Residue frames relative to the residue before (quaternion, step in Angstrom):
aa qw qx qy qz dx dy dz
X 1.0000 0.0000 0.0000 0.0000 0.00 0.00 0.00
X 0.5257 -0.6614 0.4648 0.2651 3.49 -1.03 0.94
X 0.6181 -0.5720 0.4149 0.3444 3.48 -1.27 0.62
X 0.5964 -0.5369 0.4178 0.4261 3.65 -1.14 0.21
X 0.4059 -0.6860 0.5594 0.2275 3.50 -1.28 0.65
X 0.1970 -0.7838 0.5782 0.1121 3.63 -0.85 0.85
X 0.3545 -0.6886 0.5918 0.2234 3.53 -0.99 1.01
X 0.7455 -0.4463 0.3148 0.3821 3.46 -1.44 0.48
X 0.6357 0.5664 -0.3338 0.4046 3.60 0.83 -0.87
X 0.6030 0.5433 -0.3654 0.4558 3.59 1.03 -0.59
X 0.6518 0.5224 -0.2995 0.4610 3.67 0.98 -0.86
X 0.6304 0.5192 -0.3212 0.4794 3.57 1.04 -0.95
X 0.7045 0.4588 -0.3036 0.4483 3.61 0.60 -1.08
X 0.6115 0.5723 -0.3802 0.3924 3.70 0.94 -0.63
X 0.7730 0.3528 -0.1752 0.4974 3.57 1.06 -0.58
X 0.6113 0.5634 -0.3303 0.4470 3.56 1.36 0.07
X 0.4978 -0.6106 0.4917 0.3710 3.60 -1.26 -0.08
X 0.2959 0.7584 -0.5110 0.2760 3.63 1.21 0.45
X 0.6102 -0.5727 0.4081 0.3650 3.59 -1.13 0.70
X 0.6757 0.4775 -0.3105 0.4680 3.65 1.10 -0.60
X 0.3776 0.7508 -0.4768 0.2576 3.59 1.16 0.04
X 0.6149 0.5632 -0.3361 0.4379 3.66 0.87 -0.86
X 0.6936 0.4479 -0.2673 0.4970 3.56 0.68 -1.15
X 0.6662 0.4952 -0.3417 0.4406 3.70 0.80 -0.75
X 0.6358 0.5265 -0.3187 0.4658 3.52 1.05 -0.78
X 0.5754 0.5528 -0.3607 0.4829 3.66 1.09 -0.67
X 0.6851 0.5076 -0.2965 0.4303 3.61 0.78 -0.99
X 0.7224 0.4444 -0.2638 0.4594 3.54 0.92 -0.82
X 0.5895 0.5724 -0.3488 0.4508 3.55 1.33 -0.20
X 0.6686 0.4256 -0.2661 0.5487 3.56 1.37 -0.24
X 0.7064 -0.4249 0.3293 0.4605 3.45 -1.35 -0.02
X 0.1216 0.7806 -0.6041 0.1043 3.59 -0.99 0.87
X 0.2287 -0.7102 0.6473 0.1560 3.46 -1.38 0.30
X 0.0731 -0.7653 0.6393 0.0153 3.50 -1.29 0.74
X 0.3341 -0.7067 0.5590 0.2766 3.57 -1.19 -0.16
X 0.6518 -0.4838 0.4001 0.4255 3.54 -1.30 0.21
X 0.5757 0.5730 -0.3702 0.4508 3.61 1.17 -0.60
X 0.6480 0.5144 -0.3225 0.4598 3.60 0.98 -0.78
X 0.6523 0.4949 -0.3120 0.4820 3.59 0.99 -0.76
X 0.6608 0.4828 -0.3308 0.4699 3.59 1.01 -0.74
X 0.6584 0.4806 -0.3284 0.4772 3.63 0.91 -0.72
X 0.5907 0.5556 -0.3785 0.4462 3.56 1.02 -0.69
X 0.6385 0.5356 -0.3102 0.4574 3.61 0.83 -1.13
X 0.7021 0.4875 -0.2974 0.4254 3.59 0.80 -0.90
X 0.6908 0.4567 -0.2663 0.4933 3.49 0.96 -0.87
X 0.6333 0.5322 -0.3371 0.4495 3.60 0.94 -0.66
X 0.6862 0.4572 -0.2903 0.4856 3.53 1.03 -0.73
X 0.7466 0.4413 -0.2275 0.4428 3.64 0.86 -1.03
X 0.8082 0.2834 -0.1437 0.4958 3.59 0.89 -0.92
X 0.7035 0.4219 -0.2422 0.5182 3.55 1.07 -0.77
X 0.2781 -0.8099 0.4627 0.2293 3.61 1.25 -0.32
X 0.2385 0.7709 -0.5332 0.2541 3.52 1.06 0.91
X 0.5068 -0.5926 0.5372 0.3215 3.49 -1.35 0.56
X 0.6351 -0.5230 0.4030 0.4009 3.57 -1.29 0.33
X 0.6047 0.5543 -0.3478 0.4539 3.55 1.12 -0.69
X 0.6553 0.5165 -0.2962 0.4648 3.57 0.94 -0.88
X 0.6262 0.5336 -0.3071 0.4783 3.54 1.04 -0.93
X 0.6684 0.4961 -0.2961 0.4686 3.60 0.83 -0.96
X 0.6676 0.5060 -0.3189 0.4433 3.59 0.86 -0.81
X 0.6940 0.4581 -0.2776 0.4811 3.52 0.83 -1.00
X 0.6138 0.5431 -0.3497 0.4538 3.62 0.98 -0.75
X 0.6419 0.5213 -0.3084 0.4703 3.52 0.96 -0.80
X 0.6282 0.5256 -0.3285 0.4704 3.57 1.00 -0.78
X 0.6398 0.5244 -0.2972 0.4768 3.57 0.96 -0.88
X 0.6459 0.5001 -0.3097 0.4866 3.64 0.94 -0.88
X 0.6787 0.4790 -0.3141 0.4597 3.63 0.94 -0.81
X 0.7237 0.4566 -0.2679 0.4428 3.64 0.93 -0.78
X 0.6192 0.5813 -0.3601 0.3860 3.55 1.07 -0.46
X 0.5034 -0.6465 0.4870 0.3023 3.48 -1.05 0.77
X 0.7798 -0.0442 0.0806 0.6193 3.57 1.08 -0.83
X 0.1633 -0.7381 0.6471 0.0985 3.64 -1.28 0.57
X 0.2866 -0.7805 0.5364 0.1449 3.54 -0.51 1.20
X 0.3641 -0.7460 0.5200 0.2015 3.52 -0.76 0.98
X 0.3936 -0.6708 0.5516 0.3014 3.58 -1.13 0.37
X 0.1276 0.7829 -0.6018 0.0928 3.48 -0.99 0.93
X 0.7338 -0.4239 0.2895 0.4449 3.59 -1.28 0.06
X 0.6390 0.5176 -0.3365 0.4588 3.61 0.92 -0.68
X 0.6331 0.4980 -0.3400 0.4854 3.61 0.93 -0.81
X 0.6474 0.5444 -0.3226 0.4248 3.64 0.94 -0.87
X 0.6515 0.4896 -0.3050 0.4928 3.56 1.04 -0.92
X 0.6393 0.5227 -0.3271 0.4595 3.60 0.89 -0.83
X 0.6617 0.5030 -0.3225 0.4529 3.60 0.92 -0.85
X 0.6023 0.5418 -0.3668 0.4573 3.60 1.01 -0.71
X 0.6840 0.4915 -0.2837 0.4584 3.59 0.86 -0.86
X 0.6466 0.4892 -0.3027 0.5010 3.64 1.02 -0.70
X 0.6457 0.5269 -0.3311 0.4425 3.60 0.89 -0.72
X 0.6555 0.4981 -0.2745 0.4968 3.48 1.15 -0.89
X 0.6974 0.5001 -0.2727 0.4349 3.64 0.85 -0.95
X 0.8121 0.2813 -0.1111 0.4990 3.57 0.87 -1.01
X 0.4927 -0.6997 0.4203 0.3016 3.60 1.16 -0.19
X 0.4290 0.7035 -0.4595 0.3314 3.57 1.35 0.25
X 0.5602 -0.5144 0.4906 0.4252 3.58 -1.24 0.34
X 0.6765 -0.5464 0.3348 0.3629 3.47 -1.27 0.69
X 0.6942 0.4787 -0.2916 0.4515 3.61 0.85 -0.94
X 0.5941 0.5086 -0.3611 0.5079 3.61 1.14 -0.52
X 0.6561 0.4915 -0.3308 0.4675 3.65 0.88 -0.80
X 0.6178 0.5334 -0.3518 0.4584 3.59 0.99 -0.64
X 0.6172 0.5122 -0.3287 0.4986 3.65 1.07 -0.70
X 0.6456 0.5106 -0.3122 0.4743 3.61 0.93 -0.75
X 0.6425 0.5084 -0.3047 0.4857 3.56 0.97 -0.94
X 0.6615 0.4945 -0.3383 0.4511 3.63 0.90 -0.67
X 0.6349 0.5376 -0.3076 0.4619 3.51 1.11 -0.77
X 0.6242 0.5262 -0.2940 0.4970 3.49 1.17 -0.76
X 0.6722 0.4869 -0.3112 0.4628 3.56 0.85 -0.83
X 0.6679 0.4970 -0.2851 0.4749 3.58 1.08 -0.61
X 0.4457 -0.6924 0.4522 0.3428 3.59 1.28 -0.42
X 0.3642 0.7315 -0.4990 0.2884 3.62 1.08 0.37
X 0.2395 -0.7648 0.5806 0.1436 3.56 -1.01 0.75
X 0.7217 0.2885 -0.2135 0.5919 3.63 1.26 -0.24
X 0.0460 -0.7619 0.6453 0.0314 3.60 -0.94 0.93
X 0.2160 -0.7807 0.5748 0.1163 3.52 -0.69 1.06
X 0.2204 0.7689 -0.5649 0.2027 3.53 -0.65 1.17
X 0.3685 -0.7194 0.5468 0.2185 3.55 -1.03 0.76
X 0.6973 0.5589 -0.2364 0.3816 3.49 1.18 -0.78
X 0.7272 0.4163 -0.2270 0.4964 3.58 1.27 -0.29
X 0.6942 -0.4865 0.3232 0.4206 3.54 -1.27 0.22
X 0.3033 -0.7819 0.5281 0.1328 3.58 -0.36 1.29
X 0.7502 0.3256 -0.2717 0.5073 3.53 -0.86 0.99
X 0.5457 0.6180 -0.4156 0.3842 3.63 1.14 -0.49
X 0.1076 -0.7393 0.6588 0.0884 3.59 -0.99 0.86
X 0.3280 -0.7759 0.5213 0.1367 3.44 -0.69 1.28
X 0.6651 -0.4986 0.3760 0.4095 3.62 -1.23 0.49
X 0.6401 0.5504 -0.2997 0.4445 3.60 1.19 -0.67
X 0.5257 -0.6702 0.3523 0.3878 3.63 1.41 -0.07
X 0.4781 0.6431 -0.4259 0.4201 3.55 1.35 0.30
X 0.1586 -0.7696 0.6109 0.0967 3.56 -0.95 0.91
X 0.3045 -0.7528 0.5658 0.1429 3.50 -0.76 1.11
X 0.0093 0.8175 -0.5722 0.0649 3.55 -0.67 1.17
X 0.2935 -0.7297 0.5960 0.1618 3.57 -0.98 0.94
X 0.2965 -0.8084 0.4855 0.1514 3.53 -0.24 1.32
X 0.6856 0.4891 -0.2695 0.4670 3.62 1.25 -0.31
X 0.4186 0.7512 -0.4432 0.2530 3.58 1.30 -0.18
X 0.6989 0.4267 -0.2980 0.4905 3.65 0.88 -0.73
X 0.6142 0.5543 -0.3583 0.4327 3.65 1.14 -0.33
X 0.6026 0.5987 -0.3569 0.3887 3.58 1.17 -0.44
């Protein structure tokens, strides 16, 4: 079975001083899968909200790439799948693209704080909020 898929917020919390940082760091110390979209979103948030330099962002992104079991590329097929998922489940397009990437990777667990925790999609992916018990 494929490793769990991590949504972008896990990456952001892992390098922040947020109270959820410890749990996020635990998740990236184990097997995980991300997508290029997650790396892109991380870079955007790290620059805009965490006020990191481009050098810091590049260094941390390289670490994520090194630690990840797999990184799902963005392509036309993923885009088409995401459109269908957004329509079927009512998720915003970028969330649907994350789900499509998890599906392409064969992940059965997707850790995300931003989506409906406990939902099991027809594709066999269970969305889990890894911070729910910490709240």
